[in-house]
One Martini backbone bead per residue (centre of mass of N, CA, C, O) as a GRO file, in nm:
protein
  282
    1MET     BB    1   1.737  -1.042  -2.204
    2ALA     BB    2   1.484  -0.890  -2.070
    3LYS     BB    3   1.377  -0.567  -2.012
    4ILE     BB    4   1.271  -0.460  -1.684
    5LYS     BB    5   1.009  -0.249  -1.543
    6VAL     BB    6   0.919  -0.103  -1.229
    7VAL     BB    7   0.609   0.046  -1.131
    8THR     BB    8   0.488   0.288  -0.892
    9ASP     BB    9   0.352   0.429  -0.600
   10GLY     BB   10   0.359   0.611  -0.300
   11SER     BB   11   0.154   0.409  -0.145
   12ALA     BB   12   0.362   0.155  -0.113
   13ASP     BB   13   0.589   0.209   0.107
   14ILE     BB   14   0.878   0.213  -0.004
   15PRO     BB   15   1.178   0.227   0.073
   16PRO     BB   16   1.397   0.426  -0.087
   17GLU     BB   17   1.649   0.237  -0.078
   18LEU     BB   18   1.501  -0.007  -0.208
   19ALA     BB   19   1.411   0.126  -0.469
   20ARG     BB   20   1.699   0.183  -0.564
   21GLU     BB   21   1.815  -0.105  -0.557
   22LEU     BB   22   1.563  -0.215  -0.757
   23ASP     BB   23   1.468   0.001  -0.965
   24ILE     BB   24   1.209   0.159  -0.866
   25GLU     BB   25   0.944   0.339  -0.986
   26VAL     BB   26   0.824   0.625  -0.805
   27VAL     BB   27   0.519   0.780  -0.804
   28PRO     BB   28   0.417   1.057  -0.672
   29LEU     BB   29   0.220   1.195  -0.458
   30ILE     BB   30  -0.028   1.448  -0.376
   31ALA     BB   31  -0.013   1.735  -0.169
   32HIS     BB   32  -0.259   1.949  -0.016
   33VAL     BB   33  -0.150   2.271   0.117
   34ASN     BB   34  -0.286   2.560   0.129
   35GLY     BB   35  -0.319   2.535  -0.204
   36GLN     BB   36  -0.070   2.348  -0.229
   37ALA     BB   37   0.145   2.150  -0.429
   38TYR     BB   38   0.300   1.828  -0.335
   39ARG     BB   39   0.555   1.606  -0.353
   40ILE     BB   40   0.588   1.324  -0.197
   41GLY     BB   41   0.932   1.314  -0.096
   42ILE     BB   42   1.026   1.593  -0.250
   43ASP     BB   43   0.875   1.872  -0.150
   44VAL     BB   44   0.784   1.690   0.099
   45SER     BB   45   0.790   1.555   0.401
   46ASP     BB   46   0.676   1.318   0.604
   47ASP     BB   47   0.712   1.466   0.876
   48LEU     BB   48   0.551   1.722   0.803
   49LEU     BB   49   0.282   1.576   0.751
   50TYR     BB   50   0.258   1.442   1.030
   51GLU     BB   51   0.234   1.706   1.193
   52SER     BB   52  -0.063   1.765   1.049
   53LEU     BB   53  -0.254   1.519   1.092
   54GLY     BB   54  -0.367   1.594   1.409
   55GLY     BB   55  -0.432   1.879   1.340
   56TRP     BB   56  -0.556   2.168   1.195
   57GLN     BB   57  -0.375   2.080   0.942
   58ARG     BB   58  -0.493   1.953   0.671
   59PHE     BB   59  -0.452   1.705   0.415
   60LYS     BB   60  -0.451   1.622   0.071
   61VAL     BB   61  -0.469   1.335  -0.145
   62PHE     BB   62  -0.327   1.258  -0.469
   63SER     BB   63  -0.301   1.117  -0.748
   64PRO     BB   64  -0.143   1.064  -1.008
   65SER     BB   65  -0.144   1.169  -1.309
   66ALA     BB   66  -0.155   1.092  -1.634
   67THR     BB   67   0.085   1.275  -1.704
   68GLN     BB   68   0.287   1.155  -1.508
   69PHE     BB   69   0.281   0.872  -1.624
   70GLU     BB   70   0.356   0.942  -1.913
   71GLN     BB   71   0.638   1.051  -1.855
   72ILE     BB   72   0.752   0.788  -1.747
   73TYR     BB   73   0.693   0.600  -1.986
   74ARG     BB   74   0.857   0.764  -2.199
   75GLN     BB   75   1.134   0.706  -2.063
   76TRP     BB   76   1.104   0.366  -2.107
   77ILE     BB   77   1.007   0.258  -2.398
   78SER     BB   78   1.317   0.277  -2.520
   79GLU     BB   79   1.471   0.090  -2.280
   80VAL     BB   80   1.248  -0.137  -2.266
   81ASP     BB   81   1.037  -0.431  -2.295
   82HIS     BB   82   0.902  -0.412  -1.994
   83ILE     BB   83   0.612  -0.293  -1.806
   84PHE     BB   84   0.532  -0.277  -1.458
   85SER     BB   85   0.228  -0.131  -1.325
   86ILE     BB   86   0.188  -0.099  -0.972
   87HIS     BB   87  -0.119  -0.044  -0.777
   88LEU     BB   88  -0.342   0.088  -0.615
   89GLY     BB   89  -0.637   0.016  -0.556
   90ALA     BB   90  -0.910   0.100  -0.753
   91ARG     BB   91  -1.106   0.144  -0.487
   92LEU     BB   92  -0.885   0.366  -0.345
   93GLY     BB   93  -0.813   0.497  -0.632
   94SER     BB   94  -0.669   0.658  -0.945
   95CYS     BB   95  -0.411   0.519  -1.049
   96VAL     BB   96  -0.508   0.309  -1.254
   97ALA     BB   97  -0.674   0.498  -1.437
   98ASN     BB   98  -0.435   0.692  -1.503
   99ALA     BB   99  -0.246   0.477  -1.624
  100VAL     BB  100  -0.434   0.389  -1.852
  101ALA     BB  101  -0.455   0.666  -1.984
  102ALA     BB  102  -0.152   0.693  -2.043
  103ARG     BB  103  -0.121   0.445  -2.225
  104SER     BB  104  -0.317   0.559  -2.456
  105ARG     BB  105  -0.093   0.798  -2.535
  106LEU     BB  106   0.101   0.617  -2.659
  107PRO     BB  107   0.306   0.513  -2.875
  108ALA     BB  108   0.408   0.298  -3.074
  109SER     BB  109   0.549  -0.016  -2.938
  110THR     BB  110   0.749  -0.287  -2.822
  111THR     BB  111   0.662  -0.210  -2.552
  112ARG     BB  112   0.528  -0.355  -2.269
  113LEU     BB  113   0.228  -0.248  -2.085
  114GLU     BB  114   0.137  -0.313  -1.745
  115VAL     BB  115  -0.156  -0.264  -1.559
  116ILE     BB  116  -0.183  -0.311  -1.197
  117ASP     BB  117  -0.401  -0.434  -0.957
  118SER     BB  118  -0.333  -0.497  -0.617
  119LYS     BB  119  -0.575  -0.481  -0.405
  120SER     BB  120  -0.412  -0.263  -0.235
  121ALA     BB  121  -0.189  -0.127   0.024
  122SER     BB  122   0.093  -0.020   0.074
  123ILE     BB  123   0.283  -0.296   0.136
  124GLY     BB  124   0.087  -0.465  -0.031
  125THR     BB  125   0.193  -0.331  -0.290
  126GLY     BB  126   0.501  -0.323  -0.244
  127SER     BB  127   0.554  -0.635  -0.235
  128VAL     BB  128   0.489  -0.679  -0.533
  129ALA     BB  129   0.706  -0.493  -0.654
  130ILE     BB  130   0.947  -0.627  -0.518
  131ALA     BB  131   0.913  -0.912  -0.635
  132ALA     BB  132   0.935  -0.825  -0.932
  133ALA     BB  133   1.217  -0.689  -0.921
  134ARG     BB  134   1.375  -0.935  -0.821
  135ALA     BB  135   1.306  -1.123  -1.054
  136ALA     BB  136   1.421  -0.947  -1.280
  137ARG     BB  137   1.716  -0.938  -1.167
  138GLU     BB  138   1.727  -1.272  -1.185
  139GLY     BB  139   1.598  -1.330  -1.496
  140ALA     BB  140   1.315  -1.314  -1.548
  141THR     BB  141   1.052  -1.333  -1.729
  142PRO     BB  142   0.771  -1.169  -1.807
  143GLU     BB  143   0.590  -1.417  -1.756
  144GLU     BB  144   0.701  -1.480  -1.471
  145VAL     BB  145   0.640  -1.207  -1.343
  146SER     BB  146   0.336  -1.206  -1.391
  147ARG     BB  147   0.272  -1.459  -1.225
  148LEU     BB  148   0.391  -1.354  -0.960
  149ILE     BB  149   0.214  -1.109  -0.918
  150HIS     BB  150  -0.066  -1.258  -0.909
  151ALA     BB  151   0.010  -1.452  -0.679
  152THR     BB  152   0.083  -1.238  -0.466
  153ILE     BB  153  -0.192  -1.104  -0.453
  154ARG     BB  154  -0.353  -1.361  -0.359
  155HIS     BB  155  -0.134  -1.400  -0.091
  156THR     BB  156  -0.219  -1.109   0.010
  157HIS     BB  157  -0.289  -0.965   0.341
  158ALA     BB  158  -0.505  -0.706   0.494
  159VAL     BB  159  -0.511  -0.539   0.819
  160PHE     BB  160  -0.694  -0.288   1.021
  161PHE     BB  161  -0.690   0.003   1.239
  162VAL     BB  162  -0.872   0.270   1.400
  163ASP     BB  163  -0.938   0.534   1.618
  164THR     BB  164  -1.109   0.672   1.382
  165MET     BB  165  -1.362   0.717   1.128
  166GLU     BB  166  -1.325   1.002   1.009
  167TYR     BB  167  -1.113   0.964   0.782
  168LEU     BB  168  -1.254   0.741   0.619
  169GLU     BB  169  -1.516   0.891   0.571
  170GLN     BB  170  -1.384   1.137   0.418
  171SER     BB  171  -1.251   0.961   0.183
  172GLY     BB  172  -1.478   0.756   0.050
  173ARG     BB  173  -1.385   0.427   0.094
  174LEU     BB  174  -1.653   0.348   0.204
  175THR     BB  175  -1.936   0.089   0.173
  176ILE     BB  176  -2.095   0.147   0.417
  177THR     BB  177  -2.346   0.218   0.601
  178GLY     BB  178  -2.456   0.462   0.809
  179SER     BB  179  -2.556   0.277   1.040
  180VAL     BB  180  -2.294   0.117   1.071
  181LEU     BB  181  -2.105   0.354   1.110
  182GLY     BB  182  -2.237   0.464   1.370
  183SER     BB  183  -2.171   0.193   1.539
  184MET     BB  184  -1.836   0.252   1.494
  185GLN     BB  185  -1.744   0.522   1.638
  186ARG     BB  186  -1.676   0.381   1.947
  187ILE     BB  187  -1.470   0.202   1.799
  188LYS     BB  188  -1.202  -0.045   1.690
  189PRO     BB  189  -1.211  -0.151   1.392
  190LEU     BB  190  -1.164  -0.404   1.186
  191MET     BB  191  -1.008  -0.400   0.862
  192ILE     BB  192  -1.042  -0.528   0.529
  193LEU     BB  193  -0.895  -0.634   0.228
  194ASP     BB  194  -1.137  -0.708  -0.028
  195GLU     BB  195  -1.062  -0.690  -0.334
  196GLY     BB  196  -0.987  -0.374  -0.269
  197GLU     BB  197  -1.190  -0.354  -0.022
  198ILE     BB  198  -1.329  -0.192   0.247
  199VAL     BB  199  -1.407  -0.401   0.530
  200PRO     BB  200  -1.549  -0.535   0.782
  201TYR     BB  201  -1.421  -0.774   1.036
  202GLU     BB  202  -1.403  -0.652   1.347
  203ARG     BB  203  -1.523  -0.589   1.669
  204THR     BB  204  -1.347  -0.344   1.864
  205ARG     BB  205  -1.333  -0.147   2.171
  206THR     BB  206  -1.021  -0.163   2.198
  207ARG     BB  207  -0.689  -0.144   2.151
  208ALA     BB  208  -0.614  -0.416   2.272
  209LYS     BB  209  -0.817  -0.578   2.096
  210ALA     BB  210  -0.702  -0.491   1.824
  211LEU     BB  211  -0.423  -0.615   1.861
  212GLU     BB  212  -0.532  -0.901   1.898
  213GLY     BB  213  -0.659  -0.912   1.613
  214LEU     BB  214  -0.395  -0.900   1.455
  215PHE     BB  215  -0.278  -1.158   1.567
  216THR     BB  216  -0.507  -1.353   1.486
  217PHE     BB  217  -0.475  -1.311   1.185
  218VAL     BB  218  -0.197  -1.447   1.174
  219GLU     BB  219  -0.260  -1.719   1.325
  220ASP     BB  220  -0.486  -1.831   1.112
  221PHE     BB  221  -0.256  -1.908   0.937
  222PRO     BB  222  -0.108  -2.202   0.826
  223ARG     BB  223   0.074  -2.006   0.637
  224VAL     BB  224   0.387  -1.811   0.671
  225GLN     BB  225   0.635  -1.589   0.525
  226GLU     BB  226   0.517  -1.289   0.581
  227VAL     BB  227   0.551  -1.000   0.809
  228THR     BB  228   0.380  -0.679   0.848
  229VAL     BB  229   0.409  -0.392   1.041
  230LEU     BB  230   0.181  -0.118   1.088
  231TYR     BB  231   0.220   0.242   1.139
  232ALA     BB  232   0.185   0.579   1.246
  233THR     BB  233   0.200   0.707   1.585
  234THR     BB  234   0.265   0.402   1.748
  235PRO     BB  235   0.551   0.245   1.819
  236GLU     BB  236   0.484   0.119   2.104
  237ASP     BB  237   0.277  -0.099   1.978
  238VAL     BB  238   0.469  -0.278   1.822
  239GLU     BB  239   0.591  -0.433   2.059
  240LYS     BB  240   0.328  -0.566   2.153
  241LEU     BB  241   0.279  -0.722   1.887
  242LEU     BB  242   0.545  -0.880   1.874
  243GLU     BB  243   0.496  -1.044   2.132
  244LYS     BB  244   0.247  -1.194   2.017
  245ILE     BB  245   0.380  -1.316   1.750
  246ALA     BB  246   0.635  -1.484   1.833
  247PRO     BB  247   0.500  -1.781   1.870
  248VAL     BB  248   0.420  -1.788   1.531
  249PHE     BB  249   0.662  -1.577   1.454
  250PRO     BB  250   0.955  -1.458   1.387
  251ARG     BB  251   1.050  -1.163   1.511
  252ASP     BB  252   1.313  -1.105   1.325
  253GLN     BB  253   1.110  -1.126   1.052
  254VAL     BB  254   0.960  -0.878   1.114
  255GLN     BB  255   0.824  -0.612   0.961
  256CYS     BB  256   0.861  -0.248   1.000
  257VAL     BB  257   0.614   0.000   0.898
  258ARG     BB  258   0.541   0.313   0.803
  259PHE     BB  259   0.305   0.491   0.717
  260GLY     BB  260   0.242   0.681   0.483
  261PRO     BB  261   0.091   0.987   0.451
  262ALA     BB  262  -0.110   0.899   0.227
  263VAL     BB  263  -0.242   0.680   0.409
  264ALA     BB  264  -0.272   0.822   0.688
  265ALA     BB  265  -0.479   1.039   0.591
  266HIS     BB  266  -0.714   0.804   0.582
  267LEU     BB  267  -0.671   0.688   0.893
  268GLY     BB  268  -0.501   0.825   1.099
  269PRO     BB  269  -0.419   0.842   1.402
  270GLY     BB  270  -0.320   0.516   1.535
  271ALA     BB  271  -0.282   0.338   1.314
  272MET     BB  272  -0.299  -0.020   1.233
  273GLY     BB  273  -0.121  -0.314   1.086
  274VAL     BB  274  -0.128  -0.610   0.868
  275VAL     BB  275   0.083  -0.810   0.653
  276VAL     BB  276   0.023  -1.116   0.470
  277PHE     BB  277   0.236  -1.375   0.341
  278GLU     BB  278   0.194  -1.707   0.252
  279GLY     BB  279   0.293  -1.784  -0.008
  280LEU     BB  280   0.374  -2.017  -0.249
  281GLU     BB  281   0.276  -2.273  -0.413
  282GLU     BB  282   0.431  -2.578  -0.502
   0.00000   0.00000   0.00000
C-alpha cells in the first residue's frame, strides 16, 4: 500500500487535535506584530492574536515561505510515496505559489508531490485536506485520493459576511471596483468564494438579514451532506443561525468552527460564514 502524506497550511483552520489524529502536516502562517514575526499557533496563540484584532494593535499575516515548504517536503520525500499539498486558494494568498516554488527546489525523487489549489479558505480548505487524509488512512490509492480531492473541491461552497469592509479592502483580496465597494461600506454584504475569488453575493443591510442570508444559502442546496458554521468574535450569533438551519439540516450534525486569526485578520471582528459540502454524486 502506498504511503501518502497530506500537507496544508494554517489558514485551513483544522482543529489541532484532528490534524494530529489524521497525521496532517500543517505549515503555520506567519503573523507580524510590532515588527516581530511569529508562527501562528506555535510562537503566538490564537487567543492573543484575537485580542489585538479589533483594537489599536493590528497584525499582518503572511503565507509560509517557499523555504518553509521546502523544509517540510524534504522531511517527507524519503518517507512516503505521495504528498498531497492542499492550500488556500491561489487568488487569496501566496501559499500555492510558494509551495510550487518549493517543489521546484527538491532533488529528484520517486515521491510524487502534488500542490493543489483548494479554491477556498478556512474550513473550506481544511475539509478537503481532512477528506484526503481520512481516505489515505483507510487505504485509498494515490489516484483515488486525487480524484476525491478534486471532487470535494468542486462540491464545497463557502459564503460569509463581514461587519465592515475595511479589513477586506486593506487585504487587497477584493476584485470589485471602487464605486461598488463604496456602495457596500454601510451594509453587511454576503460574499461568496467563486472559483477561489471573493465576489459579492447578496446585499444585506443588517446583521439579522445577513444571518438570514447564510441560512438561505444552505437551504437552497437540493442536497447537503455537511454544514460548517464559522464565526470570528460573535459565538452568540452561532446559536441564532443554528436555530434557523435546524428545519433543513440536523442541528446536531452542524460543525461550528472559529475562524483562525489568519483568516479573521482579513475579515475583521464580527465576521461569520457557512461552508456547505453537497456530497459526492453516486
